[in-house]
C-alpha positions in Angstrom: 0.0 0.0 0.0 1.3 3.4 -1.0 1.1 5.7 2.0 0.8 9.5 1.7 4.2 11.1 2.3 4.4 13.8 5.0 5.9 16.9 3.4 5.7 19.2 6.5 9.0 20.8 7.4 8.4 20.9 11.1 6.4 19.3 13.8 4.3 22.4 14.4 3.4 22.5 10.7 2.2 18.9 10.8 0.3 19.4 14.1 -1.5 22.5 12.7 -2.4 20.8 9.5 -3.9 17.8 11.2 -5.7 19.9 13.9 -7.3 22.0 11.2 -8.5 19.0 9.3 -9.9 17.4 12.5 -11.9 20.5 13.4 -13.1 20.9 9.8 -14.7 17.4 10.1 -15.9 17.7 13.6 -19.6 17.8 14.6 -20.8 20.6 16.8 -21.7 18.3 19.7 -18.2 16.8 19.5 -16.7 20.3 19.7 -18.9 21.1 22.7 -17.8 17.9 24.4 -14.1 18.7 23.9 -14.6 22.2 25.2 -16.2 20.8 28.4 -13.6 18.1 28.8 -10.2 19.3 27.7 -8.2 16.7 29.5 -5.7 15.1 27.1 -5.2 11.8 28.9 -8.9 10.9 28.7 -8.6 10.7 24.9 -5.6 8.4 24.5 -7.6 5.4 23.6 -10.5 7.2 22.0 -10.1 10.4 19.9 -6.3 10.2 19.9 -6.5 6.7 18.6 -8.6 8.0 15.7 -5.9 10.6 15.1 -3.2 8.0 15.2 -5.0 5.7 12.8 -6.1 8.4 10.3 -3.2 10.8 10.3 -0.1 9.0 11.6 0.0 5.2 11.2 -1.1 5.5 7.5 1.4 8.2 6.6 5.0 7.9 5.4 7.3 10.0 7.7 10.5 8.7 6.1 11.5 12.3 5.1 10.0 14.1 8.0 12.7 16.2 9.9 11.0 15.8 13.3 10.2 13.2 15.9 7.3 11.1 14.7 6.4 8.9 17.7 2.6 8.3 17.3 1.5 8.7 20.9 3.5 11.9 21.2 2.1 13.4 18.0 -1.5 12.6 18.8 -1.1 14.2 22.2 0.2 17.4 20.6 -2.5 17.4 18.0 -5.4 17.2 20.5 -3.7 19.9 22.5 -3.7 22.1 19.4 -7.3 21.3 18.9 -8.0 22.5 22.4 -6.2 25.7 21.5 -8.5 26.2 18.6 -11.6 25.6 20.7 -10.7 27.4 24.0 -9.6 31.1 23.8 -7.5 30.8 26.9 -5.7 27.6 25.8 -2.3 28.8 24.6 -0.6 25.9 23.0 2.8 27.5 23.5 2.4 28.3 27.2 3.9 26.0 29.8 1.5 27.2 32.5 -1.5 26.3 30.3 -0.1 22.9 29.4 0.5 22.1 33.1 -2.8 23.4 34.2 -4.9 21.5 31.7 -2.9 18.3 32.6 -4.3 18.6 36.1 -7.3 16.4 36.7 -8.1 18.5 39.7 -8.4 21.6 37.6 -10.5 20.0 34.9 -13.0 18.8 37.6 -13.2 22.2 39.2 -13.5 23.9 35.9 -16.5 21.8 35.1 -18.1 22.5 38.5 -17.4 26.2 38.2 -19.3 26.3 34.9 -22.3 24.7 36.5 -22.4 27.2 39.3 -21.4 30.5 37.5 -22.5 29.7 33.9 -19.1 30.3 32.5 -15.6 28.9 32.6 -13.0 30.5 34.9 -11.1 32.3 32.1 -10.4 35.4 34.1 -8.9 33.4 36.9 -6.7 31.5 34.5 -5.5 34.7 32.9 -4.7 36.2 36.3 -2.4 33.3 37.3 -1.0 33.0 33.8 0.2 36.6 34.0 1.9 35.8 37.4 4.1 33.2 35.8 5.4 35.7 33.2 6.0 32.9 30.7 5.1 34.7 27.6 5.1 32.3 24.7 7.3 29.6 26.1 7.7 26.9 23.6 7.0 23.2 24.2 9.9 20.8 24.7 10.0 19.7 21.1 10.3 23.3 19.9 13.0 24.3 22.4 16.8 24.4 22.2 17.8 22.8 25.5 21.2 24.3 25.2 19.7 27.8 25.2 18.5 29.7 28.2 14.7 29.7 28.6 12.4 32.4 30.0 10.2 30.3 32.3 10.5 29.3 35.9 9.2 25.8 36.5 8.8 26.4 40.2 6.8 29.6 39.6 4.5 27.7 37.2 3.9 24.9 39.6 3.2 27.4 42.5 0.8 29.3 40.2 -1.1 26.2 39.2 -1.4 25.1 42.9 -2.6 28.5 44.0 -5.1 28.7 41.2 -6.6 25.3 42.0 -6.9 26.2 45.7 -8.7 29.5 44.8 -10.9 27.8 42.3 -11.8 25.1 44.8 -13.0 27.7 47.3 -15.0 29.4 44.6 -16.7 26.2 43.8 -17.2 24.9 47.3 -18.4 28.4 48.5 -17.6 27.6 52.1 -18.7 30.9 53.5 -22.1 30.5 51.8 -22.3 27.0 53.3 -22.0 28.5 56.8 -25.0 30.7 56.1 -26.9 27.7 54.7 -26.1 25.7 57.9 -27.4 28.6 59.9 -30.6 28.7 57.8 -31.1 25.0 58.4 -30.6 25.5 62.1 -27.4 23.3 62.1 -24.3 24.4 64.0 -21.4 24.8 61.5 -19.2 23.0 64.1 -21.2 19.8 63.6 -20.3 19.6 59.9 -16.9 21.4 59.9 -14.9 18.1 60.4 -16.6 16.5 57.4 -16.0 19.6 55.4 -12.3 19.5 56.0 -12.3 15.7 55.3 -13.9 16.3 51.9 -11.4 19.0 51.1 -8.5 16.7 52.1 -9.9 14.0 49.8 -9.8 16.4 46.9 -6.3 17.6 47.5 -4.8 14.2 48.3 -7.0 11.8 46.2 -8.0 14.2 43.5 -11.7 13.2 44.0 -14.1 16.2 44.1 -17.2 16.0 46.3 -19.7 18.9 46.8 -19.7 20.1 50.4 -23.5 20.0 50.5 -23.3 16.3 51.2 -22.2 17.2 54.7 -25.9 18.0 55.4 -27.0 14.4 54.7 -27.1 13.3 58.4 -29.6 16.1 59.1 -32.5 15.0 56.9 -35.1 16.3 59.4 -33.6 19.8 59.3 -32.9 20.2 55.6 -36.2 18.6 54.3 -36.9 15.8 51.9 -36.3 17.8 48.6 -32.8 19.0 49.7 -32.0 15.6 51.1 -32.7 13.9 47.8 -30.7 16.6 45.9 -27.6 16.2 48.1 -28.0 12.4 48.0 -28.0 12.5 44.3 -24.7 14.5 44.3 -23.0 11.9 46.5 -24.5 9.0 44.5 -22.9 10.3 41.3 -19.5 10.3 43.0 -20.0 6.9 44.4 -20.9 5.5 41.0 -17.6 6.7 39.7 -15.6 5.7 42.8 -17.2 3.4 45.4 -13.9 3.4 47.3 -14.8 6.8 48.6 -16.7 4.9 51.3 -13.4 4.3 53.0 -12.8 8.1 53.4 -16.3 9.4 54.1 -18.4 9.7 57.3 -20.2 6.4 57.8 -23.3 8.2 58.9 -24.0 9.0 55.2 -24.5 5.3 54.6 -27.3 4.9 57.0 -29.2 5.8 53.8 -29.7 2.5 52.0 -29.8 4.1 48.6 -26.2 5.4 49.1 -25.2 2.1 50.7 -26.5 0.1 47.7 -24.7 2.4 45.3 -21.4 1.9 47.1 -21.9 -1.9 47.6 -22.1 -2.5 43.9 -18.4 -2.9 44.5 -18.6 -5.8 46.9 -15.1 -5.2 48.3 -16.1 -2.0 50.1 -18.5 -3.9 52.4 -15.7 -4.1 55.0 -16.0 -0.3 55.4 -19.8 -0.6 56.2 -20.0 -2.9 59.2 -23.7 -2.1 59.7 -24.5 -4.1 56.6 -22.2 -7.1 57.0 -24.9 -9.3 58.4 -27.5 -8.5 55.7 
């Protein structure tokens, strides 16, 4: 089989060419999905596989003057697609690359959109400016013998600070205190569980809405709110039943939540109240 020869003179030329063709053939709903979920690793065996099969494995790179490892190229291509779809996604910026490689950020970004109706673009721009990276090229475009104008430590610190600020904007802890007061619940009664949920996020990268801390107080929050908050936790347990190990066992007096978690039979050891059932 005669394969189409790659005539691009550089990696960036090839990446741009493929990204443009991908977007040209992309349906609107697919663009919307990528905008909502711009996490490169999630696409390695899905859309990036399509990219590898249609643009890399069936091409002749024998005369290409750049590195042509398929996994690497498909990763760069989907990042370039993100840069076309997201105004704040600068393909050449180290801060942006590191930020969008953070699962914590992607999760918070999604939650922020639900709460505020938009993505946290201004917050991203604020911290991007603090890194003072300008247009710092990706590794494949850099001369490692030359001095570079970015500070890896500053970028890491900026990403960490952004994630902490974004988490608080999403969790709305101060608002939660007022909500507890409105329900007639002392904030001290839920503060330990709130800190536990925050710790789970920063150590396990698992986001849980703080409202689930009200679940043990069904009589105070009412049936409608109880069902709403239970649904929030059920969604998280469906994704990761092992959260049972970390969470307050009082939540699982609710048999709906218990059944959701116990779909993974191994977690039964964390719910002793059901071991005789």
